[in-house]
N, C-alpha and C positions, 0 to 999 in steps of 0.2 A: 769477561775482554779479553779475545786473543793477544798475546804476545806479540809484539812486535820483534821483529830480526834484528840482532842488533848483532855485531863482530866485536865490538871491545868494549868494555864499561872502565870509567873512572869513578870509584866511591870515596867519599869523603870518609875517613875511618876515622874513629877516636880510639879506638881498642874499649869501650864498652858494654854491655849485654849488647845492647842494641846493633851497634855496625859489626861486630863482631857475628852475630847473627845472618845479619843483611850479606855479611861476602858470603856463608855457606850459602845462604837460598839463592843469592844470584848466580854463584856457582852451580848450583842443583836445578834452577829454574832456566838457564839460559845455555847452560852448560859453555861458554864462552871463556875470553881471558877477560880477567877481573884485576886490574889496576888500584893499589889503595894510596889516599893521599891524605898525611896528616900535618897539619900546620902547628909549628912551632911558633906558639904566641904566649908563652910563658909559663905552661902547665907545670913546670919543677921536674920532680920525679916522675909525671903520668907516662912520658914517653919514652922511658926507659926500656920497657917491656914488648914497646909497639911492634917493631918489625919483625922480631922473632913470631910474635904472637899472630902478627898476619900471615906470614908465611906460611905458618902451621895451619893458619885455620885456610888456605887455599887460593891467596893470594899470587899470583904471576909476576908480579913486581910492586914494589913497595919505595913512594917517595915520601921523607920526610923532611920538611923545607922549615930553615928557621927564618920567621917572617916577622920577630920581634921587632925591627926597628921598625919597616917597614907599616908595622900595624900600629906603632904608636904614634911616628911621623906622618903619615901619610890618609889617618883615620880617625883615630882618638884624639891630635892634635885639631884637625880642622872641626870637629866634633864641639870640643873644650873652648874652641873663639867663640860658638854660640853659648858656652853656657847650658846646653842644652840638658833638662832633664823631662823624663817623661812622667805624668800625673803626679808630678809635687815629688818624686820621692826617686826614680828611677835612675841612676845614670846610665842605662843602656850597654851595660859591659857584654853581654851576649849579641844584644843588636848589633852594635857596630862592630863587631866580629865576623859576621855570615858575608859581607861584601867581599870582606878581601878573601875567605874562603873558595867562595865562589869564583874571585876571579883566576886564583891561582890555579884551581880544580880544572877551570877551562882552558888555562896556558897548557896544564899538560895535558890533557885530550887533546888539545893541538898538535902539540908533540908527538907522542904515541899514535895520533890515528885515530884516535876512540870515536864511536859514533854516538856513543850514549854516555850520560853521568849520572849517579845514585848518590841518594843522601838518607840519612837516617832519620829525618823529622817526621813526627808522627805529622796524620791526618786533622789533629786538633789545635796544633799551634801553631806559631809563629816563625820557626824556623823555615820550615819548608816554603811560607812565600818568601820570605827574603833569601833564602837558595837559589830557588826558580827566577826568580824575576833578576838574579843575579846572571844566572845561567845564559837566558835569553837575551839579556842587554849584549853579551858577548859572543853569541851563535844561535839569532832566531830558531835553526832548523835543527837543533841538537834535541836527541830524544832523553827523556827525563824519567829517570825512574826513582819510582817513589814507594818502597815496599810495604811502607804505613798503610797507605790508598789501596793496595792490591791484594795481599796476602790475607791470611785467615788467623793468625797469629794474634788476637786484636785483647791480648792481656798480659799481663807477667809471669803468669804462671804456666800461660802457653810457652814465653819465648823459653822460659827456665826449662822447659820439657821437650822444646825443639833443641836446646843447647846440650841438653844430656843425652839427645838420641844420637847429638853429632859431634860429642865429643869436645864438645866446645868449654873453658871453663867459663866459670861464673863469676864476675868481679861484685857486686850486689851482695851484701849480706846482710842477715837480722839485725846484726848491730848497725850497719851504716846502710840501712835499706833505701835511703834517697836519692835520687839520681844531680849530679852536679856537673856546672860547666865552667872551667877555669883558664883564663887566659892575663894577660900582664894587667888589666883592667879591674878585674872583678875576680868574685867568684858565684856562682848562684846556684840555691839548692830546691828541687821541688820535687812533691810526692810524697809518700807514708805517711809519717806524724802531717805534712804540713797541710794535708788534705781535709784536717780538721780546722778551722778559720779560729776554733778559740784556745786549740794547742798552742803553748809557747814552743819555740824551737827548741832543741834540748843545747845544751851550750857543749857538748861534745861534735854537734856539727859544725861547728865554728872551724877553719882551716887558717885564716889568714891575720884572726884578729884575736888580742887576749881581752877575758871576759872586763865591761870598765871597772867592775867591782876589784878586781885584782890588777887592773892597771899600774904605773907606777904613783905613787902621793905626791911627785914633785911633776910639777907641770914642765912643759918641754916648748921652746920655741923657736919656729924655725923660717928661715927666710925665705924664699921663692922670686927669684928674678925671672921677667918676662920680655922678651924682644917682640914686637909685631904681635901681642896675645900669644906666643908659644912660651912656655918653660921653658928657661936657657941653663938654669944653676940653682943650685941648693946651698946656702949656707955659704956664696960665694964659688961655689967650686961647679965651675962647668960640668955638665954631664950630655951625653946623647941623650934623644929624648925616652930612648927603652929603658935606658939605667938610671936617667930621672926618676922616672916612674916607678921602679923597680923600688929605689931609694925609698921613696917616699908612701909605700908600699907597707915598708920595712918598719919606717920610723912611725907610721899610723898604726900600723899592727899593734906595736909595743904597747899604744895608748885606747887600745880598743874604738879607734874610730872608722865609721864607714859602715855600721849596719844596717840594714832597712829590712824591714818586713812588713809586705804590699801584697795586696791584694787587688792586683791589676785588672784590666781589660784585657785580653788580646784581640788581635786583628779581625781573627776567625769571629767574636760576637762573645764568646763566654769569658767571664771572670777566672780568675787563676792566681793563686798566691806560691808568691819567690822570694826568698829571703837570700841576701844579698851581701857580701862583705865586697866594698870598696873604700880601701883606706888611704892609697894614695891620691884616687880620683878626687873624695874627699875632699882631701889637701889643698890639689890644686885647683878647684872651681873657686872653693875659697879665696884663694890667694887671689886669680884671675880676679876675681869680683872687685878685691880692693883695690888690683890697680886700675881697674877701668875706672872705679869710684873715684879717683882723683886727676884720669888724664882723658876721658870719652867726654864728651860733649852731651849736657841735658837732652837735647832732643834727639841727638843719633842714640842715645841711648834708651829711651824714652820706644823710638823704634823699633830698633834692633830687639828689645825685650818684647817688645808685642808680635812677635815673628818667633819667637824660640819654641810656644809649645807645636806649634805646626812644622819646626824644624824636627823635633822631637819625635814627633807623628811620622813624620816622613823614615827617619832612621829606624824607630821603631817597627814599621808595616814595610820596612822594606826595600825603601825607593833611594836609596844611596846613590845609585846609579842614573837616576830622573834627570830630566831637563831643570824640571820647578827646583830640585836639592839643588843642583849646580848654581841657577842663576842666584838662588837665595846664598849660597855660600860665596857669591862673589860677593854680594853684598855685605856680610857679614867679615869680608877680611876685608875688606874696605874700611871698615871701621875700624878695625883691629891697628891700624897703621900707625896709632899714637899710642896702642897701650904698652907704654915702656917705662917698665918700673919694677920695684922691690915692693914685696910686701912682707909683712912679719906676724905671725901666725900661730896664736899659740894652744897649745896640744896637753889635753887634762882627762884623763876619765871620760872618754867614750864622746868629746866634746872639742872643737874644731873652731876657733872664732879670730879674724883680724883684730890684731889691737894695734898694727900700725901698718902704714903707704907712704912709700913717696916714688918721686920721678924727678930725675934730673934734669928731663929734656923737654915733658910733654906735659907737665904740673900744669893743670887749671887752676890749680887751688892757690888763691890771691890773699894773702894776709891782712894787707892792707883794703881791703875790700869785706873779708869776712871779719874781722876782728870783733869782737864785743867792746873793745878799748874806744879811747876814742881815737877818730881817722878823720882824714883829713881830704879823702878821696869821695864820700857818697854821703848827700846829704838825705836825710832820713826825712825831709817831708815831701821830698820826691815822690815817696811813694803812697803820698795821700790821692794824687791825681790819679793813681794805676790803681789802687784799691776803688775807686771812684766811675772808672770806666770799667772794668769787671765784674763790677755790682748794677752794672746801668740793666741790663735785663732779670735781675732778678727783683730791683726795686721797682719798674715798670710793672714786673706780673703782679707783685704786692700791691700797687697802687689802682692795677686792675681789678683785682680781688676786692678791694675795699671798693670800690664803687660798684660793683655790682652786688654786697652787700646792700648798699642804700638804696 
């Protein structure tokens, strides 16, 4: 297919092998100005060499934007108000970062007058969908260049050869051959030994968490305070969203919290193995659900919970900017108005569990009714009529079955 004429491209650039080669490939193939954009979402020292590397590889201009607070406040927190989890295990750390990257990338394209954007997602993965649905949300007419769907570099070895030919440093080594993606919510690992679904992930792969076997022998208790479903303080200390998540990451990492090994269903249809570390997010979700237990009405909770798998699929499949996700978010946020209180969580050798919860303003727990001791407000005999009414259809069914046998 003939290449479309473009004048200026904004590339989502991580500095890894794929996007480094893509930067050079775009320059070679399109011969136009290429601007790189890197989002600081909490990758730590991974961002340090990016500006120099991008310029050395041919970038005409480099953007590196600190989006950590926006990431946690406007993307992670709304998702955690929904207790979203994909296929029972994955806390969507990569999935939730993509719409923000796409949003800022499109803002830069508008600022720079670029007529095309590009990314390093493969044609087999989920990220191509997440990025491009975001791009088209902000500009339906934008030209999207997805090299993995166009070029002939169809293997890691082909990429390495291209990198060597063009003088691009190769960051992936035999010692750490897997690919990874990191932000404040998690770090993910794919490829290499993980493609053997029977092989255990090597211990030297993990970055954020200690091995549970080597975690402290003494448990640690953490108190997380919530206001309208959002975490606002840890152990009584108020923090911004990004500061709070980073703090929980450190505490959780020390105790080996948040490791997940998952063979998941990609949106394009194939199964893929991912290993994830989400220490702070694991604590946050556990604590949030604990405060909901004491503050949320039963039927509201059950209705919301029935929608969580659908919400998680929307995030996983790239539909963050869709009207259905926005509608569902409004419902979820309405349910969070009373989620105000504190959860006490116990961390010990990879385990994270609630040991206490309280709410000074919105608790629905009433000891007068719930006690197993003598009370003055509940007539236990009232339960007899409740049971008989609820069992009526079952009794009728049994009577009819007995009549048929006769």
